[in-house]
N, C-alpha and C positions, 0 to 999 in steps of 0.2 A: 175220791173223785179225781179223774185224770184231767188235770187242768190244761195241760198242753194241747190235748186233743180238742177239748172244749173251746179253747181259745181259737184255734185255726178254723174249726168248723162251725163257727158262729155261736159258741157257748161261753166265750170269755166274758161276756157281759154279766155272767152269773157270779163272778168273783167279787169280793169286797174291793173297795177303791184302792187300798194300799196294795193288796195282792195283785190286782189287775195291772196297776202301774208297774209293779216289779216284773211281771211277766211280759209287759210291753205291748200287749195287743188285746183290746177289749171291744173291738168294733168289726169282728169278722162277719157280722151280718152283711158287710159290704163285699164279701168275697164268696159267701155261701151260694151254691147252685140251687135255685128254686124250681128248676124245670125237671119233672120226673122222667121225661124221655131221655134226655142227655145224662141224667144221673145214672140210669141203667146201662149206659154205654161208656163207663169209665169217667163220668163227669166231663165228657168232651162237649163243651157248651156250644161250639161252633155249629153243631148239628141241630140247633133248636128249631122246633116247628111251633113254638108257643113261648110265652114268657120272654118275648123278644126284647123288651126293655132291659132285662137283667142278663141277657146273653149276647145276642147279635141283632140289634134293632133293624139292620139292613136286610135281614132274612125275610122280613115282612113283604118285601117287594116280589118275592117268589110266589106269593099267595094271590090268587085272583079274587080278592075280597077287599073291602074298604075298611071294615071295622073288625077288631080282634079283642077278645077278653079272656083272661086266665086267672085262676086261683089255685094255690097249692099249699100243702102243709107237709113239713118234715118233722117227724117225731123221733126223738133219740131214746135209746134204751136207758133205763134207769140205773144209775150207778149206786154202789154201796153207800149207804148212809144218806142218800139224797131224799129230800121231801119234794113231791111234785114231779111233773114230767116236763122236760124241756122241749120246746118246739120252735120252729121258724116258719112263719106264715107270710104269704105274699099274695097280692092281687095286682093286676095291671090291665090297662086298656090301651089300645092303639088305634089311630085313625089315619088313613091314607087320603089326604085331601087333594092330591093330584097324582099323576103318574110318576112324579119325581120327589114328592115331599110326603113325609109321614111324621106324626107326633105321638108321644106316649106319656102316660102318667101312671103312677103306681104307689103302693104302700107296702112296707115290710115291718114285721114285728118279730122279736126274738125274746123269749122269756118263759116262765112257768115254774121255776124252782124257788124254794125257800132255803136259804143258807144260814147257818149259825154264824154269828159274829163274835169276834174276840178282840180284846185290846192287845197292846204290845206285850203285856205280861201274861197273856194266855187266859185271862179271865173272861167269862162269857159276857157279851153285851147284847144288844137287840138283834133280832133276826133280820136278814136282808131278803128282799124280793126284787133282785135287779132285772132290768129289761132294757132293750133298745128298740127304737122305731125310726123309720126313715120315710119321708115323703119324696118321691122321685119323679123326674121329668126327663124326657129325651126327644131328640129330633134326628132324623136321618134324611140324607139327600142322595138321590141316585144321579151320579155324575154322568154315566153313560157307558156303553159297552160292558155292562156287568159290574162296573166299579161304583162303590158307594162309600160315603163317609158319615159318621154319626158322632153325637156328643150327648152325654147324659149328666144330670146333676142331682144332688141329694141334699135335703135338709135333714140333719141328724139330731136326735134327742137320745141321750144316754143317761140312765138312772142306775147308779151303783150305790154307794153310801151317800153320795152327793149327785147333783145333776150337772150335766154339761150339754151344750148345744153347739152345733157347728155345721159345716158344709163340706161337700166333696164333689168332684166331677171326674168324668172319664171321657176319653176320646178314642176313636177307633176307625178302622177302614175294613172294607169287605169286598170280595169278588165273588160273583155268582155266574154260573153258566148252566142253564137248564135244558139246553138243546145240543149237547155234545154226544159223542160216541165213545164207548170204552170196550175194546175187544169186539167191535162190531155190534154192540148192544146200546140202546138208548141209555143215557146216563146224565146225571146232574152233579155239579161240583160247587162247593162253597169253601172259601178261605176267609179267615178272619184274624185280625190282630188288633190289640188295644192296650192302652195303659189305663188302669183303673184306680179308684179311691185316692185321687190326688187332692190334697188339701192340708190346712194347718192342723196342728195338734188340738185335741179337745182339752179344755181347761176345766178341771173339777174343783178348782180352788185350793188354797193352802199349798201351792206349789206342785200339785199333782196334775200332770199333763200326760196325755196318751197319744201316740202317733197313730195315724190312720194306716191300715194295711195296704199301702200302695203296692201295686203289682203290675207286671207285664204278662200278657197272655197271647198265645198264638195257637191256631188250630185249623182243622179242615175236615170236610166230610165229603164222601163220594157215594152216590146211590146209583145202582145199575139195575135195569129191568132185564133180568137174566132169561125170562120166559114170560109168556102170557100169564098174567095174574101173579107172577112171582118177582119180588124185588129184594135185592140184598144191598145193605148199606154198611159202610165202615166210617168211623170217625176217630180222630186223634187230637190231642191238645196237650199243651204244656203251660205251666203257670209258675212264675217266680215272684214271690212276695219279698221285696227288698227293703221295705220299711215296716216296723222299726229295724234299724240296722243291726241290733243285737239279737234279732229273732228272725233271721232270713229263712225262708222255706221254699223248697223246690217241689213241684208236683207235676206229674205227667200221667195221662190216662188215655185209654182207647177202648173201643168196643165195636161189636157187630150187631146188626139188626136184620131180621128176616120178616118180610111183610107179604101176606097173602091177600090178593085182590084189593090192594090199597086200603085194607080195612083192619085186619088183625095182625099184630106184630109181637114178636118175642125178641128179647135183647139180652146181651151179656157183655161184660167187659172187666177191666181191671184198672185201678188207679194206684200209682205209687205216690207216696207222700212222706217227706221227712217227719220226724217226731211222732211216730206211730200213727200216721194218717193214711196208711195203705188200706185198700178195700177191694174185695171182689164185688162186682156189681151185677145185678140181674133185674129183669122186669118185663112188663108186657104192656101193650096198648091197644086201643080200639078207636077207629075213626069212622064216622058216618056223616057224609056231607060235610058240614062245618064243625061238627062236634068232635072233640078230642078227649079221650079218657086215658090216663097213663098212671102206672104205678112202678115203683122201683124199690129195691132193697139193697143196702150197702152193708156187706158183711166184713167185720173187722178181721185183720190178719194178725193182730197181736193182742195179748191179754190186756195191755195198757190202752188199747184203742177203744172205739165205741161203734157199735152197729146202729143203723138208723134206717127209716123208711121214708119215702116221699110219695105222695099221691097228688095228682093234678087233674084239673078239668078246664077245658077251654072251648071257645066257639069262635069261628070266623064268620062274619056276616057279609 
């Protein structure tokens, strides 16, 4: 099992408590991208058109609807010797209760594997079925002239060999312009920056504590109506995980999207990541009125990495 890849991409909760603490990060559910559209575009989450709570809550102000709901599932390829299938699952709702205020709630779960346990001498012990879940809330305020600020918070429960509970919060700011021109064509721009997963270490007892994957992320997306019924979009993002201090990770990605008649989209991109986390990304989507269906596949670029797919469904009311 490639533990470093699993750790960063939301699988580190599958390690035993001692091993997870040694690796330094068992809560990457707080950094995993749950949005299939942006996953297909190099995980450039600033381009989110759904799953706003876990990407860019302020992007909801660009939608002429009051209520939004999304669900997604990310399924990872099975590693050698693993029992079960690891997945990250998420659902979220958002409500715009005025032209300047919106609130969100959501739930995430990561788990699905059964791992063999061993003591310090290498003798088999009981099997482990580790998992993490979070209950999440968010609020965003439209300041004016396209600028908005937001904050999110999470209640965290982590089950390894022992249980731990805790909390985390994120803060960010966004800029949007949906009525600009680019090369003489109608265009829309979104920029986003945030600091995420801020909070104290989780305490599993017996002196075993784990730092949250605190990170800074910045990105942007530009969509251009190049012709009647034809739109092209590009998105880029970077993310730097600076906690735990002994497992710092830099990631950067970008991608392109072509959409016909604001209904059918194809996407491709690339994400670079330290520790064998790089992927080629691809996917497709379908929109009809408020309905959104998206799928993405992340293809590993190293034997030590892991490929996975994400599917999502959403509706704006």
